[in-house]
Every structure is written in structure tokens, then in C-alpha cells.
C-alpha positions in Angstrom: 37.8 9.9 -48.8 38.2 13.6 -49.7 35.3 15.8 -50.5 35.1 18.5 -53.2 36.3 21.2 -50.7 39.5 19.2 -50.0 40.4 19.4 -53.7 40.7 23.2 -53.4 43.2 23.1 -50.6 45.0 19.8 -50.7 48.1 19.0 -52.8 48.2 15.9 -55.0 51.1 14.4 -52.9 50.5 13.5 -49.3 53.6 12.3 -47.4 51.9 10.1 -44.8 51.2 6.4 -44.7 47.8 5.2 -46.1 47.0 3.9 -42.6 47.2 7.4 -41.2 43.7 8.9 -41.5 44.7 12.3 -40.1 46.3 13.6 -43.2 47.7 17.1 -43.1 46.2 19.8 -45.3 48.8 21.4 -47.5 48.0 25.0 -48.5 48.6 25.3 -52.3 49.3 28.6 -53.9 49.9 29.2 -57.6 50.3 32.6 -59.3 51.3 32.2 -62.9 51.0 35.4 -64.9 52.2 33.9 -68.2 49.2 33.8 -70.5 49.2 30.8 -72.9 47.9 31.3 -76.4 44.3 30.2 -77.2 43.6 27.5 -79.7 42.6 28.7 -83.1 39.5 26.4 -82.9 38.0 28.5 -80.1 38.7 31.9 -81.7 35.4 33.4 -82.9 33.2 31.6 -80.3 31.6 33.3 -77.3 33.1 30.5 -75.1 36.5 32.0 -75.8 35.7 34.5 -72.9 33.8 32.3 -70.6 31.6 29.1 -70.4 28.5 29.4 -68.2 29.4 26.7 -65.8 28.8 28.5 -62.5 25.3 28.2 -61.0 25.5 31.7 -59.6 26.3 33.2 -63.0 23.6 31.2 -64.7 21.0 32.5 -62.2 22.3 36.0 -62.4 22.5 36.3 -66.2 19.5 34.3 -67.2 21.6 31.9 -69.3 20.4 28.3 -69.3 22.9 25.6 -70.2 22.2 22.8 -72.6 24.2 19.6 -73.4 27.3 19.7 -75.5 28.2 23.2 -74.5 25.4 25.0 -76.3 23.6 27.8 -74.5 20.1 29.2 -74.6 20.2 33.0 -73.9 17.7 35.2 -72.2 19.8 38.2 -71.3 16.8 40.6 -71.4 15.9 39.4 -67.9 18.9 41.2 -66.2 20.2 44.6 -67.4 23.8 44.6 -68.4 24.7 47.2 -65.8 23.6 44.7 -63.1 25.7 42.0 -64.7 28.8 44.2 -64.9 28.4 45.5 -61.4 28.0 42.0 -60.0 31.0 40.8 -62.0 33.2 43.2 -60.1 32.7 41.4 -56.9 31.9 37.8 -58.0 34.2 35.1 -56.7 34.1 32.2 -59.1 35.9 30.0 -56.5 32.8 30.0 -54.4 31.2 27.3 -56.6 33.1 24.3 -55.2 31.6 21.9 -57.8 32.8 23.9 -60.7 36.2 24.8 -59.1 36.8 21.1 -58.4 35.9 20.1 -62.0 38.4 22.7 -63.4 41.1 21.7 -61.0 40.9 18.1 -62.0 41.6 19.3 -65.6 44.0 22.0 -64.7 46.9 20.7 -66.7 44.8 20.8 -69.9 43.5 24.3 -69.1 46.8 26.1 -68.7 48.7 24.9 -71.8 48.9 26.8 -75.0 46.4 25.9 -77.7 44.3 23.9 -75.3 41.4 21.9 -76.8 39.8 21.0 -73.5 36.0 21.3 -73.6 36.1 23.4 -70.4 38.7 25.9 -71.6 38.0 29.6 -71.7 40.1 32.6 -70.9 38.2 32.9 -67.6 38.8 29.2 -66.7 42.5 29.4 -67.8 43.0 32.4 -65.6 41.5 30.6 -62.6 43.8 27.7 -63.0 46.9 29.9 -63.2 45.9 31.9 -60.1 45.0 29.7 -57.2 45.0 31.1 -53.7 47.0 34.2 -54.7 44.1 36.7 -54.5 43.9 37.5 -58.2 40.5 37.4 -59.9 39.8 37.0 -63.6 39.2 40.3 -65.4 35.5 41.2 -65.1 35.5 41.9 -68.9 35.4 38.2 -69.6 31.9 37.7 -68.2 30.6 41.2 -67.8 31.2 42.4 -71.4 33.0 39.9 -73.6 30.7 36.9 -73.1 27.6 39.0 -72.7 28.0 41.1 -75.9 29.2 38.2 -77.9 26.2 36.1 -76.9 23.5 38.8 -77.2 24.7 40.0 -80.6 24.6 36.5 -81.9 21.2 35.8 -80.3 19.4 39.1 -81.0 21.2 40.8 -83.9 22.5 38.0 -86.2 19.1 36.8 -87.5 18.1 40.3 -88.6 21.2 41.2 -90.6 21.8 40.9 -94.3 24.3 38.3 -95.6 26.9 41.0 -95.6 26.0 42.0 -92.1 26.1 38.4 -90.9 29.6 38.1 -92.3 30.6 41.3 -90.6 29.4 40.1 -87.3 31.3 36.8 -87.7 34.5 38.5 -88.7 34.1 41.2 -86.1 33.7 38.5 -83.3 36.8 36.8 -84.5 38.9 39.9 -84.9 37.9 41.1 -81.4 39.3 37.9 -80.0 42.4 37.9 -82.3 43.1 41.5 -81.1 42.8 40.3 -77.5 45.3 37.5 -78.2 47.7 40.0 -79.9 47.6 42.3 -76.9 48.1 39.5 -74.3 51.0 38.1 -76.5 52.7 41.5 -76.6 52.3 41.9 -72.9 54.2 38.7 -72.3 57.1 40.2 -74.2 57.2 43.7 -72.8 55.4 46.8 -71.5 53.9 48.1 -74.8 50.8 46.6 -76.3 50.0 47.3 -79.9 46.9 46.1 -81.8 47.0 47.3 -85.4 44.0 48.4 -87.5 44.9 47.2 -91.0 42.2 49.2 -92.8 42.6 52.4 -90.9 46.2 52.6 -89.5 45.3 55.8 -87.6 43.0 53.6 -85.4 45.8 51.3 -84.3 45.8 50.8 -80.5 48.9 51.3 -78.4 49.0 51.1 -74.6 51.7 51.1 -71.9 51.1 48.1 -69.6 53.7 46.6 -67.2 55.0 43.3 -68.6 52.8 40.3 -67.5 50.3 42.6 -65.7 47.6 43.3 -68.4 45.4 40.4 -67.3 46.0 41.1 -63.6 44.5 44.6 -63.6 40.7 44.4 -64.3 40.3 48.1 -65.0 43.3 48.3 -67.4 42.2 45.1 -69.1 38.7 46.5 -69.7 40.3 49.7 -71.1 42.4 47.7 -73.4 39.6 45.4 -74.5 37.2 48.3 -75.3 40.0 50.1 -77.3 40.5 47.0 -79.5 36.8 47.0 -80.6 37.4 49.8 -83.0 40.1 48.1 -85.1 38.1 44.9 -85.1 34.8 46.5 -86.3 36.6 48.5 -89.0 38.8 45.7 -90.2 35.7 43.5 -90.4 34.1 45.9 -92.9 31.7 48.1 -91.0 32.1 50.9 -93.6 30.9 48.5 -96.3 27.5 47.5 -94.8 24.1 48.5 -96.2 22.0 51.2 -94.5 19.7 48.6 -93.0 22.5 46.8 -91.2 24.0 50.1 -89.9 20.7 51.0 -88.4 20.4 47.7 -86.6 24.0 47.7 -85.4 23.8 51.3 -84.2 20.7 50.6 -82.1 21.7 47.2 -80.7 23.6 48.0 -77.5 21.5 48.6 -74.3 20.9 52.4 -74.1 22.1 52.4 -70.5 25.5 51.3 -71.6 26.1 54.5 -73.5 26.8 56.2 -70.2 30.1 54.2 -70.3 32.7 56.6 -71.8 34.6 53.7 -73.4 31.6 52.4 -75.3 30.7 55.9 -76.4 34.3 56.5 -77.6 34.0 53.3 -79.6 30.9 54.5 -81.4 32.4 57.9 -82.2 35.6 56.4 -83.6 33.7 53.8 -85.7 31.2 56.4 -86.9 34.0 58.8 -87.9 35.7 56.2 -90.0 32.4 55.0 -91.6 31.6 58.6 -92.4 34.9 59.1 -94.2 34.4 56.1 -96.4 30.9 56.9 -97.2 31.7 60.5 -98.0 34.4 59.4 -100.4 32.0 57.0 -102.1 29.3 59.7 -102.3 26.8 57.5 -100.5 25.3 60.4 -98.5 22.1 58.6 -97.7 24.0 55.9 -95.9 26.0 58.4 -94.0 22.8 60.1 -92.9 21.4 56.8 -91.7 24.5 56.1 -89.7 24.5 59.6 -88.2 20.8 59.1 -87.2 21.7 55.9 -85.4 24.4 57.7 -83.5 22.1 60.6 -82.7 19.6 58.2 -81.3 22.2 56.8 -79.0 23.1 60.4 -77.9 19.7 61.2 -76.6 20.5 60.3 -73.0 23.1 63.0 -73.0 20.9 65.8 -74.3 
């Protein structure tokens, strides 16, 4: 009888008689860079990026899993810089129990519009890259899942109804933008993510065909860039002062040493400022500027 480790290295077909107990191990290597589309039912949920299945991730992040896929979050235990640094070197295949579980459902995890309860972008990547040395983009767990979760857990209850709607729309738009970028990369070497409300904030990047998801640094650059169109299209410029103050102060202060995050704030703030100036809501613009100034303090 095979153990969990055998599942990682043995093919489904063994060409020896049942009576032969010394069955050969067949090295299995899969490297499929074609990214299948996500199901619409998962778009807008934090599990789109990753599901906290791995014991090592649960211990490192402070997430505790519950039944039915729900999660209890306690991200304040570990600073994000620790999570992101760890994500760069983490090997999700080390958890044999989880890897075996995913492998047994592989066919359901690699199809387009999968409805499998274990599906995530992270899990789908793992099942399309077996034994070929490719690791899932660290963005999936180090930023995407983390920020999606902590914003929902910490920020959502404090926002006005308009702010809550913005957060829900922003989350969905972020993931829709990611899907657009991945879809474009399947077709060619130019990725375009439009900003409907502010066309000048449309994202366009050159990425070799089929390689966006294979380059963790490039993927992170792409993902951060798509935040600006998502936030603006979700209606950031329409929010009340109280929400802008909360949103401006939510990210961990240490993360504003990341140039991509800082660029995101500047671009969003610039567009908000334009709209507010046009509408003569100067007090709201001042409130937003104060939030950005507070985030600039580490650089002074």
C-alpha cells in the first residue's frame, strides 16, 4: 500500500503485475504554463488567492482554520514583512498531507471555472507545475491573501455603508484585473488592465507570453500596478472623509517602505484630489492629504 509520499512521485499507471511488490517509482514532471480562468463564484473572495491549508502557513501567519472553509484571522501576531520574506522561500510541497490532497483532486483544480472547494490560484499553480522547479508567485500568500483578509477583518466593520461597498467592489475588481492580465498573457506579450473611470491610470506591461505567473517579481509588479485601477473604479474618490482617513491609515506602516505600495498611494491620492477639487470638497481633500502625510512620516 502506498503512503502519502508515494503520491507525489508515482504515476497513476504501474506496468507490473499485482503480484510484484517491488513496483518501480516513475518520476512525474508536469510544467503547464497555461493559466485557466477562475470561476466567477470565487471572484471577490480572499480564497481566490490562497486557502490556508498548509500547517506551516497557518503557524507562520497566525491564521486558524475552521470548518467549511471559513477562517479566523489574527495577522497582528506576525508583521507582514516577516510573512512576505518567508513567502519568498516557502516550499508548499513540503507539506505532504496537503500536497497529496491536492494531487488527488488535480483534474478539478486545473480546469477553467473550477468549482472545487480546494481551488485557489495558488493551488491551481501547484497542480500545473509538478516537479519542474516553479513555485507559485509569492504575491498569492504574501500580499493578496494577507491584505484581502486583514482589510475584511480589521477595516470592513469600521466603514460606512459606502465604504463597505467600496471595499467589496475593490476586492472584486482587484481579482478581475488579475484575471484580465493573466488572460492577456495567454494570448501575447502585452498585458493591459484598463481603468474605466480614469483611463490615464490604465496599466500596460510587456511580459513574455505565458510567463507572467512564472516570474514572482514580475507578477508582484503587475499585481501592485493593478491596485490603482481597481481602487479608483470601485469609487475611492466618492467616499466620505471618515472612510478616507480609515483607508489611508490601514496598511502596516512598515509596508510603506515598499516603493510599489507607495506609488499606489500617490496615484490613488492624485486622482482623489482631482475629483475633490473639481467638486469643491476641499475639506475632504485636506483629510485625504493628511492621511497620506501620516504615511510619509517614515521618510522624513
